[in-house]
C-alpha positions, 0 to 999 in steps of 0.5 A: 500499499502506497501510503505516502501518495498524496489523498485529494481533499474535494471542495464543496463544489467538487462533491456536487459534481461527485454527488451527480455523476455517482447518483447517475451511475447508481440509477444507471446500474438500477436499469441494467440490473433489470436487464439481466436475464437468460438469453441476453448477451453481455454486449446488449447489456452494453448497448443499454449502458451506452445509451443511458450515458447519451440520453443523460448527457454524460460520459463514459469513464470506461470506454477508451480507457488505457492504463499501464499500457494496456489496450484502449477499454472497447465498451462503457460497461465491464461484465464479468461472469462466473470466474471472470473477476473483473474487467469481462469485456461485452459482447457476443457470449449468451448469459445463462440461468444460474450464472453471476455476472459482475456489472462495473459502470463508471461516468463522469460530469462536468469532468468528476467521475463516480464508479459503481459494480454489483453482481447479480444473479441470472434467473435461479442459481443455487445456495453456494453462488447466493452465499458468495453475493451475500457475503461479498456485499456484506464486505462492502457494507462493513468497509463502509461502517469502518470509514468515519473521520480519523480511522486509519486506511488500512482498516478498511481491507482488514474488515473486508479481508477478515470477512471473506475468510470468516466465511471460507473465501479469499480476497483477489490481492491485485486489484483495489479500491481507489480514490476517485475525482477528476481521475477514475484512479487517484491515490490511494490504493486500498487493498482489500486486506492487511493489518488494522491502524496503519496509513493515513487517518481518514478526512472529511472530503475524501471521496474513495471506490471501494469494492471487495473481490471475492472468490470461493477459492484462491485469490490468484488470478490469470489474465485472458488473451484480450488484457483486460479480462481476469479470472481466477486461477483456478476456476473458482467464482468470484463476486465484486461489489463497489460503492463510491463514498464520501467521508463526511463529518458524520461518516460515510456517504454513499454516493452511488447508492440510490433508491433501490440499490444495494 
């Protein structure tokens, strides 16, 4: 964890813009969740997301994104199915009854980004898959509960790791949460593991994207040939939930949570 990186404090006007971009993210994700069903392709979900972006007059945070010399990401939505952890590229793949699918989505408005992810069932899923979804969502909820002024940055990942491992799962270590604002990915790097009580103290005005990624099996990752899609090395199931969080004087304000969302 790079504790030496400067964490930006957003101004009131910047927070207003971030709140709006995050609201659009939360509302569009709700719309996309309703479209998930057997027989739908991942590409159809991406096209629905792109139409929503156009209709609302916002800008995709993902399409064309190219960090670390990777090829430009070709879609507005990341769609990751079953053993795919994150960054699945949408296309002709058809969703089947019993799949689980992560929808990771971000937009910008007035130069400020919002970012969120949900993992949802496709049709009817078995108890093992539902338990994974429940535990991963609980990991995010517990992380958010720790995000009060004065807490240390590493406290966030510690509660995620503890809850996931207590359930018999593992957390992905090569991907992490992050700061967010004028850039989709800002300092700091926020892993979903670690010892508590380390790193900078949380302060009002900080904004983070917190995103537990939890595997049924081991934490190791394998990259597909498209250079974007990350899958579990052992083929086990994976789930992913994310919110954009503002630290306030009173605790965590979930900017991407809208009525009816997780």
